[in-house]
C-alpha positions as CSV (number, residue, x, y, z in Angstrom):
1,Q,155.1,38.8,-72.9
2,V,154.2,36.0,-75.4
3,Q,156.4,35.5,-78.4
4,L,155.8,33.3,-81.4
5,V,158.8,32.3,-83.4
6,E,158.3,30.7,-86.8
7,S,160.8,28.7,-88.7
8,G,160.9,26.3,-91.7
9,G,160.1,28.4,-94.7
10,G,162.1,28.5,-97.8
11,L,162.2,27.7,-101.5
12,V,160.8,24.5,-102.8
13,Q,159.8,23.1,-106.1
14,A,156.2,22.5,-107.0
15,G,155.0,19.2,-105.5
16,G,157.5,19.4,-102.7
17,S,157.0,19.6,-99.0
18,L,157.9,21.9,-96.1
19,R,157.2,21.9,-92.4
20,L,156.7,25.2,-90.6
21,S,157.2,25.4,-86.8
22,C,155.8,28.0,-84.4
23,A,157.4,27.9,-81.0
24,A,155.6,29.9,-78.2
25,S,157.4,31.3,-75.3
26,G,156.3,33.5,-72.3
27,R,153.1,31.5,-71.8
28,T,152.1,27.9,-71.8
29,F,148.9,27.5,-73.9
30,S,146.3,25.2,-72.3
31,S,143.4,26.8,-74.1
32,G,142.6,29.0,-77.0
33,T,143.4,28.8,-80.7
34,M,146.6,28.5,-82.7
35,G,146.3,29.4,-86.3
36,W,148.3,29.5,-89.4
37,F,147.7,32.3,-91.9
38,R,149.4,33.4,-95.1
39,Q,149.4,36.5,-97.2
40,A,150.6,36.8,-100.8
41,P,151.4,40.1,-102.4
42,G,148.2,42.0,-103.3
43,K,146.0,39.5,-101.6
44,E,144.2,39.4,-98.3
45,R,145.5,37.5,-95.4
46,E,144.0,34.0,-95.3
47,L,143.4,31.6,-92.4
48,L,144.7,28.2,-93.6
49,A,144.5,26.0,-90.6
50,A,143.7,26.3,-86.9
51,M,143.6,24.2,-83.8
52,C,141.5,24.6,-80.7
53,W,144.1,23.9,-78.0
54,S,141.8,22.4,-75.3
55,R,139.4,20.5,-77.6
56,G,141.8,19.5,-80.3
57,S,139.4,20.7,-82.9
58,I,141.0,21.3,-86.3
59,Y,140.0,23.5,-89.2
60,Y,141.4,23.6,-92.7
61,A,140.6,26.1,-95.5
62,D,139.4,24.5,-98.7
63,S,142.5,25.7,-100.5
64,V,144.8,23.5,-98.4
65,K,142.6,20.7,-97.2
66,G,144.2,17.3,-98.0
67,R,147.6,18.8,-98.5
68,F,148.4,20.6,-95.2
69,A,148.3,19.3,-91.7
70,I,148.4,21.2,-88.4
71,S,149.8,19.4,-85.3
72,R,151.2,20.3,-82.0
73,D,153.8,19.2,-79.5
74,V,152.4,20.2,-76.1
75,P,155.5,19.8,-74.0
76,K,157.4,22.0,-76.5
77,N,154.5,24.5,-76.7
78,T,155.0,24.3,-80.5
79,V,152.6,24.1,-83.4
80,Y,153.5,22.7,-86.8
81,L,152.2,23.1,-90.3
82,Q,153.2,20.2,-92.6
83,M,152.7,21.3,-96.2
84,N,152.7,18.7,-98.9
85,G,152.0,18.9,-102.6
86,L,153.0,22.5,-102.7
87,K,151.8,24.6,-105.6
88,S,153.0,27.9,-107.0
89,E,149.9,29.6,-105.6
90,D,151.0,28.6,-102.1
91,T,153.8,31.2,-102.4
92,A,153.3,33.7,-99.6
93,V,154.5,34.8,-96.2
94,Y,153.2,32.4,-93.6
95,Y,152.3,33.5,-90.0
96,C,151.3,31.7,-86.9
97,A,149.0,33.4,-84.5
98,A,147.4,32.8,-81.1
99,K,144.1,33.8,-79.6
100,P,144.1,32.6,-76.0
101,D,140.4,33.3,-75.2
102,S,138.6,31.2,-77.8
103,L,136.8,27.9,-77.8
104,W,135.3,26.3,-80.9
105,T,134.5,23.0,-82.5
106,I,133.8,23.7,-86.1
107,N,134.4,27.3,-87.0
108,P,137.6,28.9,-85.7
109,P,138.0,32.7,-85.1
110,R,139.3,34.5,-88.2
111,S,140.1,37.7,-86.4
112,G,141.1,39.1,-83.1
113,Y,144.3,37.1,-82.7
114,N,146.4,38.6,-79.9
115,Y,149.8,37.3,-80.8
116,W,151.6,36.9,-84.1
117,G,154.9,35.5,-85.3
118,Q,157.3,37.4,-87.5
119,G,156.3,35.5,-90.6
120,T,158.3,33.2,-92.8
121,Q,158.5,33.2,-96.6
122,V,157.5,30.2,-98.6
123,T,158.3,30.3,-102.2
124,V,157.2,27.5,-104.6
125,S,158.8,27.4,-108.0
126,S,157.0,25.8,-110.9
């Protein structure tokens, strides 16, 4: 059974930074997609960043491009989301997710993720 455990959320002032971590256990990912999503109250869930594990392809949503960065530590089976220049509109619950059977270069999958973390709250005060 695959488990994704997120950490690193919290309260930060506008302009500040946070780094989210997503540690995977139960399976070593050598392929597929790891993605970071967020969902704010009353809004749809949004794919922010994704990485194709085998190709290293990276995707960012326009809303976070230039401010957020996805990275990985392969031996630790962990994915990170570095968030800089945080804005009040970044306030949401952030989730990591994994879709093992996926391969892409430019456009990542936006649905059909098999495994999800529990979510971590990020609150940005203005």
